C-alpha atoms as an extended CHARMM CRD file, in Angstrom:
* protein
*
       182  EXT
         1         1  LEU       CA            123.1920000000      110.0290000000      110.2190000000  PROA      1               0.0000000000
         2         2  SER       CA            124.0300000000      108.5090000000      113.5650000000  PROA      2               0.0000000000
         3         3  LEU       CA            121.4830000000      106.1260000000      114.9700000000  PROA      3               0.0000000000
         4         4  THR       CA            121.3640000000      103.4430000000      117.6480000000  PROA      4               0.0000000000
         5         5  ILE       CA            118.3890000000      101.1070000000      117.7700000000  PROA      5               0.0000000000
         6         6  LYS       CA            118.1380000000       98.7040000000      120.6860000000  PROA      6               0.0000000000
         7         7  PRO       CA            116.1700000000       95.4560000000      120.9220000000  PROA      7               0.0000000000
         8         8  ASP       CA            112.4470000000       96.0030000000      121.4830000000  PROA      8               0.0000000000
         9         9  GLU       CA            112.6280000000       99.5660000000      120.1670000000  PROA      9               0.0000000000
        10        10  ILE       CA            110.3460000000      100.8600000000      117.4750000000  PROA      10              0.0000000000
        11        11  THR       CA            111.9480000000      103.2130000000      115.0120000000  PROA      11              0.0000000000
        12        12  ALA       CA            109.9600000000      105.0590000000      112.3760000000  PROA      12              0.0000000000
        13        13  PHE       CA            111.5590000000      106.6880000000      109.3560000000  PROA      13              0.0000000000
        14        14  VAL       CA            109.0160000000      109.2760000000      108.2890000000  PROA      14              0.0000000000
        15        15  GLY       CA            109.3090000000      111.8560000000      105.5600000000  PROA      15              0.0000000000
        16        16  GLY       CA            108.4590000000      112.9330000000      102.0960000000  PROA      16              0.0000000000
        17        17  SER       CA            109.5080000000      111.2950000000       98.8940000000  PROA      17              0.0000000000
        18        18  GLY       CA            113.2590000000      111.3610000000       98.3260000000  PROA      18              0.0000000000
        19        19  CYS       CA            114.3240000000      112.0930000000      101.9210000000  PROA      19              0.0000000000
        20        20  GLY       CA            116.2990000000      108.8480000000      102.3040000000  PROA      20              0.0000000000
        21        21  LYS       CA            113.9400000000      106.3680000000      104.0170000000  PROA      21              0.0000000000
        22        22  THR       CA            114.5190000000      103.6830000000      101.4020000000  PROA      22              0.0000000000
        23        23  THR       CA            118.2590000000      104.3800000000      101.3120000000  PROA      23              0.0000000000
        24        24  VAL       CA            118.5600000000      103.7400000000      105.0580000000  PROA      24              0.0000000000
        25        25  ILE       CA            116.6300000000      100.4660000000      104.7480000000  PROA      25              0.0000000000
        26        26  SER       CA            118.7350000000       99.4630000000      101.7310000000  PROA      26              0.0000000000
        27        27  LEU       CA            121.9200000000      100.0820000000      103.7220000000  PROA      27              0.0000000000
        28        28  ILE       CA            120.6330000000       98.0700000000      106.7020000000  PROA      28              0.0000000000
        29        29  SER       CA            119.6510000000       95.2340000000      104.3210000000  PROA      29              0.0000000000
        30        30  LYS       CA            123.0950000000       95.4030000000      102.6770000000  PROA      30              0.0000000000
        31        31  LEU       CA            121.5990000000       96.1290000000       99.2710000000  PROA      31              0.0000000000
        32        32  TYR       CA            124.2670000000       98.8080000000       98.9990000000  PROA      32              0.0000000000
        33        33  ASP       CA            127.8230000000       98.6280000000      100.2520000000  PROA      33              0.0000000000
        34        34  ILE       CA            128.6420000000      101.5280000000      102.5380000000  PROA      34              0.0000000000
        35        35  LYS       CA            131.6080000000      103.6500000000      101.5550000000  PROA      35              0.0000000000
        36        36  ASP       CA            131.9760000000      105.7480000000      104.7270000000  PROA      36              0.0000000000
        37        37  GLY       CA            130.9440000000      105.0000000000      108.2680000000  PROA      37              0.0000000000
        38        38  GLN       CA            129.6770000000      101.7080000000      109.5510000000  PROA      38              0.0000000000
        39        39  ILE       CA            126.5920000000       99.7230000000      110.4300000000  PROA      39              0.0000000000
        40        40  LEU       CA            126.8810000000       97.4120000000      113.4000000000  PROA      40              0.0000000000
        41        41  PHE       CA            124.6690000000       94.4480000000      114.2660000000  PROA      41              0.0000000000
        42        42  ASP       CA            125.1320000000       93.5350000000      117.9300000000  PROA      42              0.0000000000
        43        43  GLY       CA            128.5530000000       95.1850000000      117.7600000000  PROA      43              0.0000000000
        44        44  VAL       CA            129.6750000000       93.3430000000      114.6170000000  PROA      44              0.0000000000
        45        45  ASP       CA            130.5090000000       95.4360000000      111.5510000000  PROA      45              0.0000000000
        46        46  GLN       CA            128.1130000000       94.7360000000      108.6990000000  PROA      46              0.0000000000
        47        47  ASN       CA            131.0670000000       94.2880000000      106.3400000000  PROA      47              0.0000000000
        48        48  GLU       CA            132.1240000000       91.2090000000      108.3300000000  PROA      48              0.0000000000
        49        49  LEU       CA            128.7270000000       89.5610000000      107.7340000000  PROA      49              0.0000000000
        50        50  SER       CA            127.5510000000       88.0620000000      104.4560000000  PROA      50              0.0000000000
        51        51  LYS       CA            124.5790000000       89.5070000000      102.6080000000  PROA      51              0.0000000000
        52        52  GLU       CA            122.8600000000       86.1390000000      102.9550000000  PROA      52              0.0000000000
        53        53  PHE       CA            123.2980000000       86.1140000000      106.7360000000  PROA      53              0.0000000000
        54        54  ILE       CA            122.0070000000       89.6650000000      107.1500000000  PROA      54              0.0000000000
        55        55  ARG       CA            119.0410000000       89.0840000000      104.8620000000  PROA      55              0.0000000000
        56        56  SER       CA            118.1510000000       85.8540000000      106.6760000000  PROA      56              0.0000000000
        57        57  LYS       CA            117.6060000000       87.9680000000      109.7880000000  PROA      57              0.0000000000
        58        58  ILE       CA            115.3730000000       90.5550000000      108.0790000000  PROA      58              0.0000000000
        59        59  ALA       CA            111.7310000000       90.2960000000      107.0300000000  PROA      59              0.0000000000
        60        60  ILE       CA            109.9680000000       92.9830000000      105.0430000000  PROA      60              0.0000000000
        61        61  VAL       CA            106.2210000000       93.4960000000      105.2040000000  PROA      61              0.0000000000
        62        62  THR       CA            105.0570000000       95.6770000000      102.3250000000  PROA      62              0.0000000000
        63        63  GLN       CA            101.7360000000       97.3060000000      101.5710000000  PROA      63              0.0000000000
        64        64  ALA       CA            101.0370000000       94.5710000000       99.0480000000  PROA      64              0.0000000000
        65        65  PRO       CA            102.9650000000       91.4620000000      100.1600000000  PROA      65              0.0000000000
        66        66  TYR       CA            103.0480000000       88.5910000000       97.7080000000  PROA      66              0.0000000000
        67        67  ILE       CA            100.9860000000       85.6390000000       98.8560000000  PROA      67              0.0000000000
        68        68  PHE       CA            101.2440000000       82.3870000000       96.9180000000  PROA      68              0.0000000000
        69        69  ASN       CA             98.3170000000       80.4730000000       95.4010000000  PROA      69              0.0000000000
        70        70  MET       CA             98.2940000000       77.8120000000       98.0760000000  PROA      70              0.0000000000
        71        71  SER       CA             96.8590000000       77.3130000000      101.5350000000  PROA      71              0.0000000000
        72        72  ILE       CA             97.4790000000       79.6580000000      104.4310000000  PROA      72              0.0000000000
        73        73  ARG       CA             99.4500000000       76.8430000000      106.0860000000  PROA      73              0.0000000000
        74        74  ASP       CA            101.6490000000       76.3100000000      102.9990000000  PROA      74              0.0000000000
        75        75  ASN       CA            102.3030000000       80.0600000000      102.6930000000  PROA      75              0.0000000000
        76        76  LEU       CA            103.6550000000       79.9530000000      106.2360000000  PROA      76              0.0000000000
        77        77  LEU       CA            105.5790000000       76.6900000000      105.8020000000  PROA      77              0.0000000000
        78        78  MET       CA            107.6000000000       78.3720000000      103.0550000000  PROA      78              0.0000000000
        79        79  VAL       CA            109.7140000000       80.0750000000      105.7230000000  PROA      79              0.0000000000
        80        80  LYS       CA            109.9050000000       77.1640000000      108.1680000000  PROA      80              0.0000000000
        81        81  LYS       CA            109.1810000000       73.8120000000      106.5750000000  PROA      81              0.0000000000
        82        82  ASP       CA            109.1090000000       71.9140000000      109.8690000000  PROA      82              0.0000000000
        83        83  ALA       CA            106.7850000000       74.2950000000      111.7390000000  PROA      83              0.0000000000
        84        84  THR       CA            104.1810000000       72.5790000000      113.8690000000  PROA      84              0.0000000000
        85        85  ASP       CA            100.5030000000       73.5050000000      113.8260000000  PROA      85              0.0000000000
        86        86  GLU       CA            101.0120000000       74.9190000000      117.3080000000  PROA      86              0.0000000000
        87        87  GLU       CA            103.7850000000       77.2530000000      116.0670000000  PROA      87              0.0000000000
        88        88  ILE       CA            101.6890000000       78.2820000000      113.0630000000  PROA      88              0.0000000000
        89        89  ARG       CA             98.6440000000       79.0300000000      115.2000000000  PROA      89              0.0000000000
        90        90  GLU       CA            100.7900000000       81.0070000000      117.6640000000  PROA      90              0.0000000000
        91        91  VAL       CA            102.2540000000       83.3360000000      115.0070000000  PROA      91              0.0000000000
        92        92  CYS       CA             98.8100000000       83.7290000000      113.4420000000  PROA      92              0.0000000000
        93        93  LYS       CA             97.4780000000       84.7300000000      116.8510000000  PROA      93              0.0000000000
        94        94  LYS       CA            100.2680000000       87.3000000000      117.2760000000  PROA      94              0.0000000000
        95        95  ALA       CA             99.5140000000       88.6740000000      113.7970000000  PROA      95              0.0000000000
        96        96  ASP       CA             95.8090000000       89.0040000000      114.6990000000  PROA      96              0.0000000000
        97        97  LEU       CA             94.9490000000       86.4630000000      111.9970000000  PROA      97              0.0000000000
        98        98  LEU       CA             93.8710000000       83.3990000000      113.9790000000  PROA      98              0.0000000000
        99        99  HSD       CA             90.2770000000       84.4660000000      114.6080000000  PROA      99              0.0000000000
       100       100  TYR       CA             89.8280000000       85.0530000000      110.8700000000  PROA      100             0.0000000000
       101       101  ILE       CA             91.4270000000       81.6830000000      110.0080000000  PROA      101             0.0000000000
       102       102  ASP       CA             89.2050000000       79.8780000000      112.5010000000  PROA      102             0.0000000000
       103       103  SER       CA             86.1410000000       81.4340000000      110.8480000000  PROA      103             0.0000000000
       104       104  LEU       CA             87.0340000000       79.8720000000      107.4860000000  PROA      104             0.0000000000
       105       105  GLN       CA             85.5220000000       76.5100000000      106.5640000000  PROA      105             0.0000000000
       106       106  ASP       CA             88.9350000000       75.0290000000      105.6960000000  PROA      106             0.0000000000
       107       107  GLY       CA             90.8850000000       76.9860000000      108.3340000000  PROA      107             0.0000000000
       108       108  LEU       CA             94.6450000000       76.8440000000      107.7390000000  PROA      108             0.0000000000
       109       109  ASP       CA             94.0170000000       74.7330000000      104.6310000000  PROA      109             0.0000000000
       110       110  THR       CA             92.0910000000       77.5300000000      102.8980000000  PROA      110             0.0000000000
       111       111  ILE       CA             93.5470000000       78.3350000000       99.4730000000  PROA      111             0.0000000000
       112       112  VAL       CA             94.1220000000       82.0930000000       99.2810000000  PROA      112             0.0000000000
       113       113  GLY       CA             94.3810000000       82.4790000000       95.4850000000  PROA      113             0.0000000000
       114       114  GLU       CA             97.1100000000       83.9340000000       93.2980000000  PROA      114             0.0000000000
       115       115  GLY       CA             98.6280000000       86.9160000000       95.0790000000  PROA      115             0.0000000000
       116       116  GLY       CA             96.2030000000       86.3270000000       97.9600000000  PROA      116             0.0000000000
       117       117  ALA       CA             93.2600000000       87.3730000000       95.7770000000  PROA      117             0.0000000000
       118       118  ARG       CA             90.7430000000       85.6300000000       98.0460000000  PROA      118             0.0000000000
       119       119  VAL       CA             91.6970000000       87.5990000000      101.1580000000  PROA      119             0.0000000000
       120       120  SER       CA             91.7010000000       91.3100000000      101.9670000000  PROA      120             0.0000000000
       121       121  GLY       CA             94.7740000000       93.5270000000      101.8060000000  PROA      121             0.0000000000
       122       122  GLY       CA             94.8910000000       93.6680000000      105.5920000000  PROA      122             0.0000000000
       123       123  GLN       CA             94.7100000000       89.8660000000      105.8470000000  PROA      123             0.0000000000
       124       124  ARG       CA             97.5640000000       89.5720000000      103.3330000000  PROA      124             0.0000000000
       125       125  GLN       CA             99.6640000000       91.9000000000      105.4690000000  PROA      125             0.0000000000
       126       126  ARG       CA             98.7990000000       89.9520000000      108.6110000000  PROA      126             0.0000000000
       127       127  LEU       CA             99.8230000000       86.7450000000      106.8310000000  PROA      127             0.0000000000
       128       128  ALA       CA            103.1190000000       88.4090000000      105.8830000000  PROA      128             0.0000000000
       129       129  ILE       CA            103.6160000000       89.4490000000      109.5260000000  PROA      129             0.0000000000
       130       130  ALA       CA            102.9220000000       85.8600000000      110.6280000000  PROA      130             0.0000000000
       131       131  ARG       CA            105.4750000000       84.6610000000      108.0600000000  PROA      131             0.0000000000
       132       132  ALA       CA            108.0600000000       87.0900000000      109.4290000000  PROA      132             0.0000000000
       133       133  LEU       CA            107.4360000000       85.8990000000      112.9800000000  PROA      133             0.0000000000
       134       134  LEU       CA            107.6150000000       82.2390000000      111.9890000000  PROA      134             0.0000000000
       135       135  ALA       CA            110.8900000000       82.8870000000      110.1490000000  PROA      135             0.0000000000
       136       136  ASP       CA            112.2550000000       84.2510000000      113.4430000000  PROA      136             0.0000000000
       137       137  ALA       CA            113.3660000000       87.4710000000      111.7680000000  PROA      137             0.0000000000
       138       138  LYS       CA            115.3350000000       89.6950000000      114.1260000000  PROA      138             0.0000000000
       139       139  ILE       CA            114.5180000000       92.8330000000      112.1490000000  PROA      139             0.0000000000
       140       140  ILE       CA            111.0440000000       93.3780000000      110.7490000000  PROA      140             0.0000000000
       141       141  ILE       CA            110.6670000000       96.2470000000      108.3340000000  PROA      141             0.0000000000
       142       142  GLY       CA            107.1650000000       97.4670000000      107.5520000000  PROA      142             0.0000000000
       143       143  ARG       CA            107.3460000000       99.4110000000      104.2820000000  PROA      143             0.0000000000
       144       144  LEU       CA            104.5130000000      101.6880000000      103.2770000000  PROA      144             0.0000000000
       145       145  ILE       CA            102.0470000000       99.6950000000      105.2790000000  PROA      145             0.0000000000
       146       146  LEU       CA             98.3780000000      100.5560000000      105.4040000000  PROA      146             0.0000000000
       147       147  TYR       CA             97.4240000000      103.1000000000      108.0350000000  PROA      147             0.0000000000
       148       148  GLY       CA             95.4180000000      100.6200000000      110.1110000000  PROA      148             0.0000000000
       149       149  LEU       CA             98.1850000000       98.0460000000      110.1050000000  PROA      149             0.0000000000
       150       150  ALA       CA            100.8200000000      100.5980000000      111.0880000000  PROA      150             0.0000000000
       151       151  SER       CA             98.8830000000      101.1620000000      114.3040000000  PROA      151             0.0000000000
       152       152  LEU       CA             98.4300000000       97.4060000000      114.6450000000  PROA      152             0.0000000000
       153       153  LEU       CA            102.1790000000       96.8320000000      114.3350000000  PROA      153             0.0000000000
       154       154  PHE       CA            102.7920000000       99.3260000000      117.1210000000  PROA      154             0.0000000000
       155       155  GLN       CA            100.1970000000       97.5380000000      119.2500000000  PROA      155             0.0000000000
       156       156  PHE       CA            101.8370000000       94.1490000000      118.5730000000  PROA      156             0.0000000000
       157       157  THR       CA            105.2480000000       95.4560000000      119.4930000000  PROA      157             0.0000000000
       158       158  SER       CA            104.1420000000       96.9940000000      122.7400000000  PROA      158             0.0000000000
       159       159  GLN       CA            101.8950000000       94.1310000000      123.8310000000  PROA      159             0.0000000000
       160       160  LYS       CA            102.0450000000       90.8440000000      121.9540000000  PROA      160             0.0000000000
       161       161  TRP       CA            105.5800000000       90.7500000000      120.5550000000  PROA      161             0.0000000000
       162       162  ARG       CA            107.2230000000       91.9960000000      123.7250000000  PROA      162             0.0000000000
       163       163  PHE       CA            107.6500000000       88.4330000000      124.9700000000  PROA      163             0.0000000000
       164       164  THR       CA            109.1250000000       87.2320000000      121.6730000000  PROA      164             0.0000000000
       165       165  GLU       CA            112.6250000000       86.4920000000      122.8610000000  PROA      165             0.0000000000
       166       166  GLY       CA            115.3880000000       87.9870000000      120.7660000000  PROA      166             0.0000000000
       167       167  PHE       CA            113.1070000000       90.1840000000      118.6670000000  PROA      167             0.0000000000
       168       168  GLY       CA            115.4630000000       92.8670000000      117.5030000000  PROA      168             0.0000000000
       169       169  LEU       CA            113.7570000000       95.7720000000      115.8390000000  PROA      169             0.0000000000
       170       170  LEU       CA            110.6100000000       96.8990000000      114.1350000000  PROA      170             0.0000000000
       171       171  THR       CA            111.2560000000       99.6120000000      111.5930000000  PROA      171             0.0000000000
       172       172  THR       CA            108.2970000000      101.2130000000      109.8970000000  PROA      172             0.0000000000
       173       173  MET       CA            108.3140000000      103.7050000000      107.0560000000  PROA      173             0.0000000000
       174       174  SER       CA            105.5750000000      105.9820000000      105.8690000000  PROA      174             0.0000000000
       175       175  ASP       CA            105.0010000000      109.3850000000      104.3930000000  PROA      175             0.0000000000
       176       176  PHE       CA            102.1130000000      109.8210000000      106.8470000000  PROA      176             0.0000000000
       177       177  TYR       CA            103.2960000000      111.4090000000      110.0770000000  PROA      177             0.0000000000
       178       178  SER       CA             99.9060000000      110.9500000000      111.7490000000  PROA      178             0.0000000000
       179       179  VAL       CA            100.4670000000      107.1820000000      111.8620000000  PROA      179             0.0000000000
       180       180  TYR       CA            103.4240000000      107.6070000000      114.2250000000  PROA      180             0.0000000000
       181       181  ARG       CA            102.3660000000      110.3920000000      116.5480000000  PROA      181             0.0000000000
       182       182  HSD       CA            101.5460000000      108.0310000000      119.4140000000  PROA      182             0.0000000000
């Protein structure tokens, strides 16, 4: 496999079970050491970078992201303890979550329940996207995301995230080709 992904590009790994989507993501995340070939980040060989450094630049949004039994604000502060309310509201806006938060009686201080039990699956994913943006991840990987949110991620990348300086890559994976036809 030879692949070059530039900043602001969207790359989708699509295919059936066992075709290698997870292997590619595992190699990018340095979960596996590569034996042949190389992976470069901004021209630097992955082997010259620590696992910790690489992983600090990657955020993964799964179909069922784990949300902690605390407020929306505290779930976001986990990735950036000194984030201001303005920064939090901005990433929530980009993740299409702010309108929902503003409709809640306690707003950002709303407790979401263990695993995010008090919010929908889509809201949990949006909260995970907001967390990734607040963490200033350079690579955001959407793994097996819900159909509706796959389209939403594409919309964010083309419209709302475009001005996020230094945003490196959005990689989405799905077995559903129809999500990526546009």
